[in-house]
Residue frames as qw, qx, qy, qz and C-alpha x, y, z in Angstrom:
[[0.003, -0.880, -0.474, 0.006, 0.00, -0.01, 0.01],
 [0.274, -0.819, 0.123, 0.488, 2.91, 2.36, 0.66],
 [0.638, 0.750, -0.071, 0.163, 4.62, 3.99, -2.29],
 [0.747, 0.152, -0.257, 0.595, 8.43, 4.26, -2.29],
 [0.122, 0.496, -0.193, 0.838, 8.22, 7.78, -0.87],
 [0.103, -0.142, -0.781, 0.600, 6.12, 6.60, 2.08],
 [0.408, 0.145, 0.093, -0.896, 2.88, 8.17, 0.86],
 [0.499, 0.299, 0.801, -0.142, -0.32, 6.23, 0.28],
 [0.128, 0.241, 0.639, 0.719, -1.82, 6.31, -3.22],
 [0.283, -0.086, 0.026, -0.955, -4.73, 8.79, -3.59],
 [0.660, -0.219, -0.555, -0.457, -7.32, 5.99, -3.89],
 [0.594, -0.220, -0.693, 0.345, -6.21, 4.48, -0.59],
 [0.102, -0.030, -0.354, 0.929, -6.28, 7.90, 1.08],
 [0.464, -0.167, -0.226, -0.840, -9.82, 8.48, -0.17],
 [0.700, -0.242, -0.651, -0.165, -10.94, 5.04, 1.07],
 [0.447, -0.155, -0.618, 0.628, -9.38, 5.71, 4.46],
 [0.107, -0.025, 0.156, -0.982, -11.03, 9.11, 4.74],
 [0.599, -0.186, -0.391, -0.674, -14.43, 7.75, 3.69],
 [0.665, -0.199, -0.710, 0.117, -14.02, 4.90, 6.16],
 [0.255, -0.093, -0.519, 0.811, -13.22, 7.26, 9.01],
 [0.312, -0.121, -0.071, -0.940, -16.23, 9.43, 8.20],
 [0.593, -0.253, -0.697, -0.314, -18.43, 6.34, 8.67],
 [0.552, -0.353, -0.646, 0.392, -17.78, 6.45, 12.42],
 [0.128, -0.066, -0.224, 0.964, -18.48, 10.16, 12.91],
 [0.301, 0.448, 0.573, -0.616, -22.26, 10.06, 13.39],
 [0.575, 0.681, 0.327, -0.314, -24.27, 11.64, 10.59],
 [0.127, 0.715, -0.531, -0.437, -21.14, 11.95, 8.39],
 [0.504, 0.005, 0.854, 0.126, -21.73, 8.30, 7.47],
 [0.555, 0.711, 0.376, -0.212, -24.09, 9.79, 4.86],
 [0.186, 0.835, -0.400, -0.330, -21.12, 11.49, 3.14],
 [0.265, -0.353, 0.877, 0.189, -19.35, 8.14, 2.85],
 [0.560, 0.373, 0.731, -0.116, -22.50, 6.52, 1.54],
 [0.475, 0.828, 0.145, -0.260, -22.96, 9.15, -1.17],
 [0.132, 0.831, -0.489, -0.232, -19.27, 9.30, -2.14],
 [0.155, 0.481, -0.860, -0.066, -18.00, 5.72, -1.95],
 [0.775, -0.081, 0.421, -0.465, -20.80, 3.21, -1.50],
 [0.880, 0.392, -0.216, -0.161, -19.48, 1.08, -4.38],
 [0.276, 0.563, -0.725, 0.284, -16.16, 0.40, -2.64],
 [0.781, -0.274, -0.557, -0.072, -16.48, -2.90, -0.70],
 [0.482, -0.034, -0.526, 0.700, -14.11, -1.72, 2.06],
 [0.140, -0.131, 0.158, -0.969, -16.04, 1.51, 2.62],
 [0.633, -0.273, -0.429, -0.584, -19.37, -0.29, 2.31],
 [0.658, -0.224, -0.672, 0.256, -18.40, -2.59, 5.20],
 [0.280, -0.132, -0.434, 0.846, -17.59, 0.40, 7.40],
 [0.327, -0.233, -0.196, -0.895, -20.73, 2.26, 6.27],
 [0.687, -0.349, -0.581, -0.264, -22.78, -0.62, 7.65],
 [0.571, -0.244, -0.560, 0.548, -20.85, -0.58, 10.93],
 [0.089, 0.011, -0.167, 0.982, -21.21, 3.20, 11.20],
 [0.455, -0.323, -0.393, -0.731, -24.94, 3.03, 10.44],
 [0.651, -0.389, -0.646, 0.090, -25.40, 0.66, 13.36],
 [0.399, -0.218, -0.400, 0.796, -23.67, 3.07, 15.70],
 [0.110, -0.108, -0.106, -0.982, -25.58, 6.04, 14.32],
 [0.549, -0.389, -0.569, -0.473, -28.93, 4.21, 14.63],
 [0.590, -0.403, -0.596, 0.366, -28.15, 3.41, 18.27],
 [0.223, -0.097, -0.198, 0.950, -27.24, 7.06, 18.87],
 [0.310, -0.250, -0.319, -0.860, -30.54, 8.24, 17.36],
 [0.628, -0.431, -0.623, -0.177, -32.56, 5.74, 19.37],
 [0.505, -0.307, -0.491, 0.640, -30.73, 6.80, 22.55],
 [0.033, 0.046, -0.009, 0.998, -31.40, 10.46, 21.74],
 [0.474, -0.357, -0.467, -0.656, -35.12, 9.75, 21.23],
 [0.648, -0.413, -0.626, 0.131, -35.33, 7.79, 24.46],
 [0.385, -0.230, -0.366, 0.816, -33.62, 10.52, 26.43],
 [0.144, -0.205, -0.193, -0.949, -35.98, 13.08, 24.91],
 [0.599, -0.414, -0.502, -0.468, -39.02, 11.15, 26.07],
 [0.777, -0.480, -0.389, 0.115, -37.69, 10.05, 29.42],
 [0.323, 0.557, -0.306, 0.701, -35.59, 13.04, 30.45],
 [0.486, -0.636, 0.163, -0.576, -37.42, 13.27, 33.75],
 [0.961, -0.256, -0.095, 0.030, -36.13, 9.84, 34.79],
 [0.054, 0.879, -0.448, 0.153, -32.90, 11.25, 36.19],
 [0.704, -0.432, 0.562, -0.043, -31.91, 7.91, 37.69],
 [0.880, 0.333, 0.305, 0.147, -31.36, 6.56, 34.16],
 [0.259, 0.933, -0.243, -0.051, -28.78, 9.24, 33.23],
 [0.382, -0.600, 0.690, 0.135, -25.82, 7.13, 34.35],
 [0.723, 0.195, 0.655, 0.099, -27.06, 4.36, 32.04],
 [0.520, 0.841, 0.150, 0.004, -27.35, 6.81, 29.12],
 [0.039, -0.889, 0.449, 0.083, -23.86, 8.10, 29.84],
 [0.592, -0.319, 0.729, 0.127, -22.50, 4.58, 29.93],
 [0.706, 0.489, 0.502, 0.100, -24.09, 3.77, 26.56],
 [0.303, 0.948, -0.085, -0.035, -22.69, 7.01, 25.14],
 [0.297, -0.717, 0.617, 0.131, -19.22, 6.09, 26.37],
 [0.695, 0.013, 0.707, 0.130, -19.55, 2.61, 24.82],
 [0.610, 0.733, 0.296, 0.050, -20.59, 4.14, 21.48],
 [0.080, 0.934, -0.339, -0.081, -17.59, 6.47, 21.61],
 [0.487, -0.472, 0.721, 0.139, -15.23, 3.55, 22.31],
 [0.717, 0.312, 0.613, 0.113, -16.77, 1.52, 19.44],
 [0.447, 0.893, 0.046, -0.022, -16.40, 4.50, 17.09],
 [0.137, -0.817, 0.548, 0.114, -12.72, 4.83, 18.02],
 [0.631, -0.162, 0.751, 0.108, -12.25, 1.10, 17.52],
 [0.678, 0.604, 0.417, 0.033, -13.90, 1.35, 14.11],
 [0.245, 0.943, -0.213, -0.070, -11.60, 4.24, 13.11],
 [0.373, -0.598, 0.698, 0.128, -8.57, 2.24, 14.21],
 [0.719, 0.187, 0.663, 0.092, -9.79, -0.68, 12.05],
 [0.546, 0.824, 0.152, -0.017, -10.14, 1.64, 9.07],
 [0.016, 0.893, -0.441, -0.087, -6.65, 3.10, 9.49],
 [0.448, -0.399, 0.795, 0.093, -5.23, -0.42, 9.76],
 [0.419, 0.281, -0.635, -0.585, -7.18, -1.52, 6.66],
 [0.065, 0.054, 0.979, -0.183, -9.20, -4.15, 8.56],
 [0.535, -0.237, -0.380, -0.716, -12.80, -5.23, 8.04],
 [0.248, -0.088, -0.879, 0.397, -13.35, -6.46, 11.56],
 [0.376, -0.659, -0.503, -0.414, -16.91, -6.33, 12.95],
 [0.147, -0.542, 0.392, -0.729, -17.30, -4.19, 16.06],
 [0.147, -0.071, -0.919, 0.359, -17.83, -6.05, 19.34],
 [0.208, 0.372, 0.688, -0.588, -21.47, -6.55, 20.43],
 [0.441, 0.659, 0.274, -0.544, -23.08, -4.64, 17.56],
 [0.005, -0.479, 0.634, 0.607, -21.00, -5.38, 14.48],
 [0.208, 0.173, 0.937, 0.220, -23.15, -8.28, 13.30],
 [0.281, 0.696, 0.524, -0.402, -26.15, -5.94, 13.09],
 [0.025, 0.550, -0.370, -0.748, -24.45, -4.23, 10.11],
 [0.098, 0.070, 0.893, 0.433, -25.82, -6.90, 7.80],
 [0.177, 0.624, 0.698, -0.303, -29.29, -5.53, 8.52],
 [0.181, 0.758, -0.030, -0.626, -28.60, -2.53, 6.27],
 [0.730, 0.374, 0.485, 0.305, -28.99, -3.39, 2.60],
 [0.054, -0.748, 0.224, 0.623, -26.66, -1.20, 0.55]]
């Protein structure tokens, strides 16, 4: 993947950038529109969509149940887990891996692309 001068080819840089965007919440849409035909990016789009869907569901739940203050630590814990999974996904992209995320990665097959 590395060229003699140590730089990645432009196509690999684009794939890496599109893969990283998959794990940045709503920016997964940019990757979908720009590179959905690339199998590597498509894998990470599915993983990112799972995380984004969980974030949206959590946001909706907190909007409806904001008065249940005793649940805030649970919401915070889920937010932290989503952040850790996003970082793990970005690390996988940078390393060129197509490894499903722990716990939620298999749900990516639910999104037909």
